KETI-401620 format. One record per residue: x, y, z of N, C-alpha, C in turn; residue in three letters. Coordinates in steps of 0.2 Angstrom, whole numbers, plus 5000, padded with zeros to 4 digits. Layout:
XYZXYZXYZALA...
//
This chain:
481046225003480846285007480846335004PHE481246354999481146404994480646404989PHE480546344986479946334982479246344986GLY479146324992478546334997478546414998SER479146434998479046515000478846544993LEU479046544987478846574982478146564981MET477846504982477246494981476646534985ARG476946534991476546564995476546654993LYS477146674990477246744990476746764983LEU476746714978476346714971475546724974LYS475346674978474746674981474446744984PHE474946774988474746824992474646884986MET475146894981475146944977474446934974LEU474346884970473546874966472946894971ARG473046874977472446884982472446954983TYR472946994984472947074985472747114980TYR473047094973472947124967472147124966THR471847064967471147054965470747094970ARG470847084977470547124981470647194983LYS471247214982471447284984471647324978HIS471447294971471747334966471847414965SER471147424968471047504968471547554972TYR471847504978472347534982472947544979VAL473247494975473747484971473747544965LEU473247544962473147594957473247664960ILE472947674965472847744967473647764970THR473947714974474747734976475047744970CYS475047704963475347714958475347784955ALA474647804955474547874952474847924957VAL474747924964475047964968475947974968LEU476147914967476847914965477147944959LEU476647924953476847964947476748044949LEU476348064952476148144953476648174957MET476948144962477548164966478148164963TRP478248114958478848124954478848174949TRP478248184946478248244942478348314945PHE478048324950478148394954478848394957LEU479148344959479848344962480348364956TRP480248344950480648354945480548434942ASN479848444942479748504939480048564943LYS479948554950480348614955481048604957THR481348564953482048544955482548604956ALA482448654950482848714949482648754954THR482048754955481648814961481948794967GLN482048754969482148734977482848764978ARG482948794984483548824987483848794992THR483548774998483848755003483548665005THR483148645002482948585005483148525001THR483548524996483748464993484348434995ARG484348374998484948345002485348304996ILE485948324995486348284990486948234994GLN486748225000487148185003487248205011GLY487648175015487748205022487948275022PRO487548315025487748385026487748435019GLY487448415014487648435008486948465005ARG486748525009486248565006486348605001GLU485848614997485948664991485748734995VAL486148804995486048854997485848904993ILE485248924991485148984987485448964980ASP485348904978485648884971486348874971GLY486848874977487448874976487648794979PHE488048764975488048694976488648684981GLN488548644986489148644992489648594989PRO490248594993490848564990490748484990LEU490948454986490948374986491448364992PRO491348294994491848264998492548254996ARG493048284999493748284997493948214998LEU494148184995494648114996495348124996TYR495548174992496348184991496348264991LYS496848294996496848354996497148384991GLY497448454992497848494986498648454986LEU498748434980499448414978499748434973GLU500448424972500848444967500948384963ILE500748374956501148314952501148344945LYS501748324942501848344937501948414935ASP502048464939502048524938501448564938GLY500848524941500248554941499848534948GLU499448584950498948564956498448524954PHE498348454959497948404958497348414965MET496848404963496348404970495848344969LEU495748304974495348244972495648204967ASN496348194965496648164960496348204954ASN496148254953496048294946496448364946LYS496548384940496848444939496548504941PRO496848544944496448594947496848664946PHE496648724946496848784945496548824951ARG497048864956496748904961496548974959ILE495948974959495549044956495149074962LEU495649114967495449134973495449214973SER495049234979495049304981495049314989GLY495349364991495549374997494849415000SER494649395007494049425009494249405017ILE494249465021494649455027493949455032HIS493849395035493249405040493349455045TYR493749475047493749525051493749595050PHE493649605043493449665039492749665038ARG492349615039491649625036491249585041VAL490749625043490249595047489949535046PRO489949495051489749415050489049415046PRO488649465047487949445044488049465036SER488649485033488749505027489249445023LYS489449395028489949345025489549315019TRP489049285021488749235015488649275008LYS488449345009488349385002489049384998ASP489449415003490249425000490549354997ARG490449305000490649234997490249214991LEU489649224992489249204986489449244979MET489549304981489949354975490549324972LYS490949304977491549274975491449214970LEU490949164972490849104968490549134961LYS490049174963489849194955490249234950ALA490849264953491249294948491649244945ALA491649184946491949124943492549104949GLY492549114954493149094958492949034962LEU493448984964493248924966493648924975ASN494048974976494248974983494249044985THR494249044992494349114996494949105001VAL495249165001495849165004495849215010GLN496049185016496049245022496449245026THR496849305029497249305034496949275041TYR497249275046497149275053497349335057VAL496949365060497149425064497249405071ALA497849385073498049355079497849415085TRP497949475083497649535089496949525091ASN496549515087495849515090495849445092LEU496049375090495849325094496249315101HIS496749345102497049345108497149425111GLU496749455113496649525114497049545120PRO497249495126497549495131497949425131THR498549415134498749355134498449295138PRO498449245134498049185136497349185136GLY497049245134496349245133496049255126LYS495649205123495549195116494849215114PHE494749245108493949255107494049215100ASP493549185098493449155092492549165091PHE492249215093491549235093491549305088THR490949305085490649365082491049365076GLY491449435075491749435069492449395070ILE492549375076493149325076493049255075CYS492449235072492249175072492449145066ASP493049125064493349105058493049045056ILE492848985062492648935059491948945056ARG491548985058490849005055491049025048GLN491649065047491649105041491849045036PHE492348995038492548935034491948895032ILE491548875037491048835037490548865032LYS490448925031489948975026490348945019THR490948955018491148955013491048885010ALA491148835014490948755013490348745010LYS489848775013489248765012488948785007GLU489348855003489248874997489748844991LEU490048794993490448764988491148794985GLY491348834990492148874990492648844995ILE493148824992493748804994494148854999TYR494448845004494748905008495548895009VAL495948955008496648955009496648985016ILE497048975020497149015027497849035028VAL497949105029498549125031498749145038ARG498849105043498849115050499349165052PRO499849175048500349225052500949175054GLY501149205060500849245065500849325062PRO501249345057501149415055500849405049TYR500549465047500149455041500049525036ILE500349585041500549635036499749665035CYS499449655029498749665028498449735029ALA498849785029498649855032498349855038GLU498549805043498149805049498649815055TRP498149835059498649865066499149815067GLU499749835067500349805070500449735065TYR500149725059500249675056499949615058GLY499349625063499049575067499449545072GLY499949575074500249545080500049595085LEU499849555092499549585097499949645101PRO499649695103500049755105500449725112ALA500049685116500349675123501049645122TRP501249615115501949595113502449645118LEU502249705116502749775117502849785124LEU502549745129502649765136503349745137LYS503549695134504249665134504749715131ASP505149755134505649805131506049775127LYS506249705128506649675123506349635117ASP505749645117505349605111505649615105MET505749565101506149555094505449515091LYS504949545087504449495083504749475077VAL504549415074504649385068505449375069ARG505549335075506149305076506249255080SER506849215082506849165087506949195093THR506749245095506749275102506249225106TYR506449195112506049145114505349175116PRO505249225120504649245122504149265116PRO504549275111504049295106503749225102PHE504249175101504049115099503549075104LEU503649085111503149055115502549085114SER502349135114501749175112501449155106SER501849145100501649115094501349045095VAL501749005099501548945098500948925104SER500848955108500248965113499648985108ARG499649045104499149055100498949005095PHE499448975091499348925087499048865089PHE499148835096498848785099498048805099ASP497748865101497048875101496748885094HIS497248925089496948925082496948875079LEU497448825078497448755075496948715078PHE496648715084496248675087495548685083GLN495448755081494848775077494848745069VAL495448755067495648745060495748675059LEU495948635063496148575061495548535058HIS494948535062494448485059494148505051PRO494448585050494148605044494648585038LEU495148555039495648535034495348485029GLN495548495023495348455018495348365019ALA495948355024496048285026495548265030SER495148315033494548295038493848305035ASN493848315029493248325025493048405025GLY493448455028493348525027493548555021GLY493448615020493648655014494448685014PRO494748675019495348715018495948655015ILE496248695009496648655005497348685005ILE497548735010498148745009498348805014ALA498948815018499148865023499748895020PHE499848965022500348995021500848995027GLN501548995026501948995032502249065032VAL502149095038502249165038501949205032GLU502349265031502049315026502449365024ASN502749355018503249405014503949415019GLU504149355022504449365027505249405024TYR505449385018506049405017506149485015LEU505549505014505649585013505749615020SER505749575026505849595032506549565035PHE506649525035507249485036507449415032GLN507949365033508049315030508349265035ASN508149255041508249215045508049145045ASP508449105042508149035040507848995046THR508249005051507948985058507348995060ASN507249065059506449075061505949055057TYR506049055050505549025045505448955045LEU506048925047505948835048505648835054THR505648875060505348855066504548865065THR504348915062503648925061503448855056ILE503648835051503648785046503548725052TYR503948715056503948655060503348655065LYS503248705067502648735071501948705067MET501948725061501348705057501248625057PHE501848585056501948525055501748495062GLN502148515067501848465073501248495076ALA500948535076500248565078499748535073LYS499848485068499348435065499048485057GLY499448525056499348565050499548515044LEU499048475039499248425035499148445028ARG498848505027498748515019499348555016GLU499348565009499848595006500048665009LEU500748675010501048745014501448775008LEU501248845008501648885004501948945007PHE502348995005502549045007502549095001THR502449175002502449214997502949274998SER503249304992503649364993503549394986ASP503849454985503949484980504449444974GLY504349464968504749424964505549424964SER505649484968506549494968506749444975ASN506249424978506549374984506349294982PHE505949274977505849204976506449154975VAL506949184972507649134972507849114979ASN507949174984508049164990507549114995THR506949124993506349094996506449014996ALA506549004989506648924987507248884991VAL507748924992508248894996508148895004LYS507648925006507648935013507248885017MET506648855012506248805016506248735012LEU506048685015505948615012505648625005PRO505748565001505548574994504848564994ASP504448544999503848544999503448575001LYS503748645001503548705004503448744997VAL502848754994502748794987503048874988LEU503348904983503548974985503049004979VAL502649054982502149094977502449164977ALA502149204972502349284971501849324971VAL501949384974501449434975501649494971ASN501349534967501449584962500849624961PHE500849684957500249724955500449724947MET500949734945501149744938501749694936ARG501749694929502249654925502249584927ASN501549554926501549484927501949444923PRO502049444917502349394913503149384916LYS503449444918504149444920504149414927GLU503649434932503649394939503649324938SER503049304933502949234933503549204930LEU503949224925504449204922505049184928GLN505049244932505549244937505349174942THR504849164943504549114948504649054944LEU504549044937504648984934505448954935ARG505849004934506448994933506648964939ALA506548994945506748974952506448914954ALA505848894952505448834953505148804948GLN505548774943505448744936504848674937PRO505048654943504548584943503748594946THR503648654948503048674951502548714949LYS502048714949501448764947501548834949PRO501448874944501448954946500948974950LEU501049004955500549034960500649104962TYR500049144961500149214962499749214968VAL500049224973499649224981499349294982ALA499649344978499449404979499449444972GLU498849444969498849494964498549554966TYR498749614967498549664968498049694965TRP497349684965496849714961496849794962SER497149814967497049894968497649914973GLY497449954978497849984982497450004988TRP497850024994497550055000497850134999PHE497450165004497650245005497850255012MET498350315013498450345019497950405020HIS498150425025497750495027498250545024TRP497850595022498250655018498450645011LYS498350585009498550575001497950594997GLU497950604992497550624986497150564983GLU496450564982496150504978496450494972LYS496650444969496850424962496750344962LYS496850324955496650264954497250224952GLU497450164956497950134956498050074950PHE497450044949497449994944496950014939GLN497050034933496550044928496349984925SER495650004923495249934920495749904915LEU495949934910496249904904496849864907PRO497349884912497849854914497649784918THR497149804922496849744925496749684922PHE496349694916496049654911496749614907LYS497149664906497749634902498149584907GLU498249614913498749574918498349504919SER497649494920497349444921497449384915VAL497249424910497249374904497949344904ALA498549384905499149364903499349304909THR499249314916499149254921498849194918MET498249204916497949134914498149104908LEU498449144903498749114897499449084900GLU499749094904500349064907500149014912MET499448994913499348934917499448944924ASN499449004926499649024934498849024938ALA499048994944498449004948498449074952SER497849094954497949164955497449184961ILE497749224966497249254971497249324970ASN496649344969496649424970496549454976PHE496949504977497049534984496949614983TYR496449634984495749604987495349584982MET494849534984494249524980493749574983PHE493749584990493349624993493749644999HIS493749715000494249745005493949745011GLY493349775013492949785019493149845022GLY493149855029493349905033493849895039THR494249945040494549945046494249965051ASN493749935055493249965059493649975066PHE493350015069493750045076494450065075GLY494950045078495650065078496150025075PHE495849975070496149925068496549945061MET496649995059496950015053497650005055ASN498249995050498749985051499150065048GLY499850065047500250125046500850095042ALA501250145038501750125036502350195039ASN502950165039503450215039504050225034VAL504050265030504450275024505250275027GLU505650265022506350265023506650335027GLU506250375025506350455027506150455034ASP505850415037505450425044504650445044GLY504550455039503750495037503350425039GLN502950445045502350405047501750405043TYR501550355040500750365037500250325038GLU499850335042499250295044498850285039PRO498550215039498050205033497350235036THR497050245030496350255031495750215034ILE495150225036494750175039494450125033THR494250165027493950115023494550075020SER494450005017494949965015494549945008TYR494249995005493949974999494449934993ASP495149964993495549934989495549934982TYR494949964979494749964972494749894970GLU494349854975494249774973493749774968ALA493649714965493149694961492449704964PRO492449694971491849694975491949754980VAL491749804981491849884984491649864991ASN491849924996491849915003491149885005GLU490549915001489849895004489549845000TRP490049804996489749744994489549744987GLY489649794983489249804978489749784972LYS489749754966490149734961490349784957PRO490949784956491349844951491449824944THR491549864940491749854933492349804933LYS492749794938493249754938492949684938LYS492449674943492149614944491849584937TYR491549624934491249584928491749574922TYR492349614922492849594918493149534920ILE493249524927493549464930493049404927LEU492449394929492049354927491949324920ARG492049374916492049374908492649334906ASP493249344909493849314908493949244910LEU493749234916493749174919493249124916LEU492749144913492249094910492449084903THR492749114900493049124894493749084893LYS494149094896494849074896494949004900MET494648994906494748934911494148904913VAL493648894908492948864911492948804914PRO493348764913493548704916493648714924GLN493948764926494048764933493548814937PHE493148844933492548904936492048854939VAL491748874944491148824947490748814942PRO490448754942489948734937489348694940HIS488748724940488548774935488748844940PRO488948904934489148964938488448994940LEU488549004947487749034950487749114946PRO487149124948486949204946487249254951PRO487449314949487649364953487149384958ILE487249364965486649384969486649474969PRO485949494971485849564971486149594977ALA486349654976486649684982486049734985SER486149734993485749774997485849844994MET485349894993485249954992485449994998GLU485950044998486050085003485550145004CYS485450175010484950215012485150285013ALA484750335011484850395014484450395021ASP484750425025484350445032484250515034TYR483950535039483850605040484650635042ASP484650695041485350735043485150745051MET485550725055485550725062485950785065LEU485650835070485950875073486150855081LYS486750865082487050845089486350885095MET486250835099485850865105486250875111ALA486750835113487050835120487750845119TYR488250855123488950855123489150845130SER489850825130490150805136490950815133LEU491350855138491950865138492250795138PRO492750775135493150715136493450705143LEU493750755145494050765152493550735157LEU492850755156492350745161492350665161ASP492350625156492350555156492950515160THR493350565163493950525165493850465171ILE493250475174493050425179492850365178ALA492750355171492550295167493150255166TYR493750285166494450255163494650205168THR494350205174494750175179495250205184GLY495650165187496250195192496850195187THR497050265188497550295183498250245185PRO498750255179499450235181499850275184THR500150275189500650345191501250325190PHE501650365188502350355186502750425186GLY503450415188503850465189503950515181SER503950465176504050485170503450465165LEU503250485159502850465155503050395152PRO502450355152502650275150502150275143LEU502450235139502050215133501450175136PRO500950185130500350145131500450075133MET500750045130500849965131501249955138GLU501450005142501749995148501250015154SER500650025153500250065157500050005162LEU499750005168499549955172498749935170SER498549945165497849915163497749855162VAL497249815161497149745159497549695163HIS497549705170497949665173498649675174GLY498949735170499549755171499949735163GLY499549715158499849705151499849765147VAL499649815149499649875145498949885142GLY498949945138498449975133498649945127GLN498149935123498249905115498049975110ASN497449995111497250045106496850115109TYR496750155105496450215108496850275109GLY496650305115497050365117497250355124PHE497850395126498150395133498150465134THR497850485140497950555142498550555148MET499050605147499550605152499550685156TYR499350665162499150735167499750745172ARG499850815173500350835177500150905179THR500550945183500351015185501051045182THR500851115181501551165179501251225183ILE501751275183501751345187501851405182THR501751465184501851515180502451525177ARG503051495181503651515178503851465172GLU503351415170503351385163503351425156THR503851425154503851465147503951415141ARG504151365142504351325136504151245137MET503851215133503551145134503951105129LEU504251045130504551005125504250935126THR504050895121503750835121504350785116ILE504450735119504950685115504550625113GLU504550605107504350545105503550525106GLY503150595104502450575105502250545097LEU501850485099501650445094500750435095LYS500350455090500550485084500250555083ASP499650565087499450625087499150655093TYR499350705095499250735102498950815103GLY498550805108498050875110498350895116VAL498650945116498950975123498451035126VAL498251015132497751045136498051085142LEU497851145142498051175148497451215152LEU497251185159496651205161495951185158GLU496051135154495451115152495351135144GLY495851175141495751205134496251185131SER496151175124496651155119497151215118THR497851195118498251255117498651235111ILE498851165109499251155104499051075102LYS499051075094499050995092499750985089GLU499750915090500550895089500450835085VAL500850815080500750745075501450725077SER501450655074502150615076502650645074TRP503150645080503750685079504250665084THR504850665082505450645086505450685093PRO505150755091505350815097504950865094GLN504550895099504250975097504351005103VAL504551065102504551125107503951185106SER503651215111503351275110503251305115PHE503151375115503051415121502351415124PRO502351415131501651415134501451495137ILE500951515136500651585137500551585145ASP500851625149500751625156500151645158PRO499751685153499151725155498551655156THR498751595152498251555152498151505159GLN498651515163498751475169498451515175MET498251475179497951495186498651515191VAL498451535196498951555202499051495204ASP499751475206499751415210500051365205GLY499651305205499851265199499251245195GLU499451235188498951235183498951165180SER498251145178498351075175498551065169GLN498951015167499251015160499050935158LEU498750935153498450865150498750865143ASP498950805141499250785134498950725132ILE498450735127498050685125498350655119LEU498550585119498950565113498350505110VAL498350505103498050455099498550405096GLU498450345097498850285093498450285087ASN498750315081498350315075498450235070MET498750195073498850135070499550115070GLY499750065072500450045073500650015065ARG501350015064501650005057501549935056VAL501149915050501149845049501649815044ASN502149875041502549855036503249895036TYR503749875037504349915036504849875031VAL505149925029505849895025506349865030HIS506649825026507249775030507749815033SER507849875032508349915035508049935042ALA507349935042507049965049506849905053MET507049845050506749775054506949785062ALA507649795063507849795070507449835074SER507249875073506849935078506249935076TYR505849895074505149895072504749895078MET504949855084504649855091504549925094SER505149955094505350025097504850075093SER504850065087504450115082503650095083MET503450045085502750035086502550055094CYS502950075098502650085105502250155103ARG501750165109501350225106501150275114LYS501050325112500950375117501550415117GLY501750435124502350475123502950425126ILE503350415121503950365122504550395125THR504550465126505150495128505050545134GLY505450585136505250645140504850695139ASN504550735143504250785143504650845147VAL504850905145505250945149504951015148LYS505051035154504751105156505451155156ILE505351205152505951255153506651215152ASN506651155148507251105147507451055152ASP507051055157507151015164506550965162LYS506750895164506350835163505850845169VAL505150845166504550855171504450775174LYS504250775180504050705183503350715187THR503150655189502450655193501950655188ASN501850595185501250595180500750545181TRP500050565179499550515180499450495172LYS499350425171499150405164498450375164MET498050405159497250375159497250345152TYR496850285152496750245146495950265143SER496050285138495350295134495350245127PHE495050185129495050145124494450135119GLU493950175122493150175117493050095116PHE493050055120492749995118492049995121ASP491649945120490949935121490749955127GLN491149935133490949945139491050025142GLY491650055138491650125139491150165136PHE491050145131490550185126489750185130CYS489550125133489050115136489050165143GLN489550165147489550205152489450275151ASN489850295146489850375144489150385142ILE488750345138488150355135487650355140ASP487650315146487050315151487350355156SER487850385157488150425162487650495162GLY487550525169487150575169487550645168GLY488050655164488450705164488350745157LEU487950725153487750765147487450825147TRP487550865143487250945143487050955136GLN486451005135486251015130486651055126ARG486751045120487251075115487251145114VAL487751185114487751255114488151285108LYS488251345107488651375102489351335101SER489451315095490151285094490751325096THR490651385097491251425100491451415107SER491051375109491251365116491551305118LEU491751265112491951205113492751215111TYR493151205116493751225115494351165117LYS493951115117494351045120493950985117ALA494450925116494150875114493350855117PRO492850855113492150845115491750785112THR491350745116490850695114490250725112ILE490050715107489350745105488850665104TYR488250685106487650645106487050665103LYS486750605097486150615095485850545094THR485250545091484950485090484650485082ALA484650425080484450415072483850375073LEU483350385071482750345071482750315063THR482650245064482550195058481850165058VAL481450185054480850145054480650085050ASN481050075046481050015041481649975044GLU481749915041482249875042482849905039ILE483349905043484049935042484349925035PRO484649975032485149975027485750005027HIS486249975024486950025024486850085022ASP487250115026487250195024487950225026THR488150285024488650325025488550385029PHE489050395035488950455038489450505034ALA489150565033489650615030489950655035ASP490550655035491050675041491450745039MET491150765033491750805028491750875032SER491250895036491350955039491550955046LEU491850895049492050895056492850895055TRP493050895061493850905061494250835061GLY494150795067494650745068494250705073LYS494250635074493850595079493650525077GLY493250505080492950435078492150445080ILE491850395076491150395076490850325079LEU490450335083490250275088489450265087ILE489250215085488550195082488350135088VAL487850155091487550105095488150055100ASN488550115102489250105106489750055103ASN489650055096490150025092490650075089VAL491250065090491750115086491750095078ASN491550135074491450135067492150145064VAL492450195067493150205064493350275064GLY493850295061494150365061493950405056ARG493850465057493850535051494250575053TYR494550605047494950665049494850715041TRP494850775044494650825038495250825031GLU495850805034496250805030496250745023VAL495750715024495550665019496050605017GLY495950575012495550565007494850545009PRO494750505014494150485015493750535019GLN493050545017492650595020492050575023LYS491850515023491250485025491450395028SER491150385032491150315035490650275034LEU490750215032490250155029489950135037TYR489350145037488950105042488550045040ILE488749985041488449925040487749915043PRO487249885039486649875042486549835048SER487049785050487149755055487149795062SER487549855061487649885067486949935069ILE486549945064485949975066485449935068LEU484949965070484349925073483649965071LYS483149925070482449965069482250005074GLN482150065074482050115081482550155082GLY482750165088483250215089483950195090ILE484250235086485050205086485550275089ASN485950255093486250305097486950315093LYS486950385093487450415088487950455093ILE488750445094489050485096489750495093MET489950555093490550575090491150605095VAL491650585094492250605099492650655094LEU492450725095492850765091493550805095GLU494050795091494650815094494850895092LEU494650905087494850975085494351025085LYS493851025080493151065080492651035077ARG492051045080491451005077491251055070PRO490751005067490351045061490051115063SER490251155059489951225062489151215064PRO488751165059488151165061487951095066SER488551075068488351005072487850965070LEU487950955063487650915060487950845055THR487550785055487850745051487450705046ILE487450715040487050685035487150605034PRO486650575033486750495032486550485025PHE487150465021486950465013486950385011ARG486650385004486650305001487350294998LYS487750344996488350344993488850374998GLU489550344997490050385000490350444995PRO490650484998491050554997491550534993LEU
//
């Protein structure tokens, strides 16, 4: 049978070779030409060459190989896919960067020589009200992680529930504070129940992205710097067990300052790696970690490449270039894995900045910019630190740097736009109809206890407390105002008040009308505390409630009968006031004696570019672009301009609104510049 088959095949081959030789020759020539052109253009192709299932080259960035073995610890070093591995990572928080910029920032991370991106998870954004979850837009952590994978970058996730991060309430949702007995970061059952519900939804997103499932996630952090807050082993163990029970299978670690690592090693099972966080003295910190954990690799979960700033502080350099270079070199020489916190800081858009309270009780809110003196600045441009870092990594640890090392992507140029003059104005009090039904109370309530959002309370923004007083009023006392207040009598500002346990001031009776006069106290939540010293841990919840948290007294007598209104300046509220028919043409600035919203329009003729709104001549307030709250400004500095990413702008007419609490710019103008002030 086989002999007969072979004879037939030989006959057919001789026949077709004689009869159709020109066809075979033509096919051979075409095949050679195709092979030549394919190889000649191989280095020029960016998105067409498939290297396996789902493995496209994107803009010259090789995707991750299939992981058959996740991150492990063997013989005192990290192993990935059964090969030695050094974590060289940088922190980028997806929730501080517009989604359209994620790819650019991640590409720059890899081009710097880093192989991993680290990110926190902001619980407060993902669960804005209890049981309602959001994983879309800037909250689409799944897409952020998938983009990292497509670019060939591993991922480390720090799910919290608490993240610090100079973020509003350390990432905890404000609605937790509706419970007057709430004890966060503890075994308090209502807190743990809320954490468990959030993790159920979050881990459904993260589970398929783990290395063990073919994804890029190689490690998770358990809680965050917990020992600087408390040392409750039961709580930390409970969070650890949640991770396990809910399907997280990758390497687990925790991190604290070097003064806590000895305690941390004793608190959790041996399989949990202890990492260290610091800015200076790398040798001493790593030696302390080595002594506490001699059989495991050295891991710096946060090397602070710079620092953040508070309002009223002076601009200064936190991490000099020589110190940065020396510290990084020392860590690499000691064979440490490093995460650069931050690699790219981004922006605290809207009301998302955090705050600190010092041991003396001084409240210090964080500014809108989270530039952090990072290797890539707030608007995505590499700094001098970036080039120092790239040079050190490629020279000292080339075996762990992505290969081939991609070129540094070009940065989008920022643009100067027209100086705009405000065209319309609207007193804030005239927008009260857009706030919905007020909350009525015998006494003032914190914003978290208001009846909005189905009774779960107000999270962010401003709360206005309204009542009436008579001409007999001589002295007004406000207890527990948090954080910044404007007191208005008959619609005009009479006093500004900042965070204070108690403030008293006289009322001028000539400013009142006969009978009852309207008294309004507008209170701004300037950011809940994200970090407190351990001595303050027991009253962190009470510290973070906003609005008026005590009584208001008239002539030393408690005032009752209040209406409370929520001004959250979300997109829906901004759209309502923008389209409402209450606007009036701008008049002399001397006429504006109360918080006022101003409106104008910016025309962009070309494709939009990033820009900076110069707010240096304005007093205090927020900037809204196309109904998006960009963030806060304040004349006290140090920040004088606000970053406006191109993704918020559009080609054509852009609506600009400013809520000014104190006084507008004398010229009622805003310059848009290509560089920050």
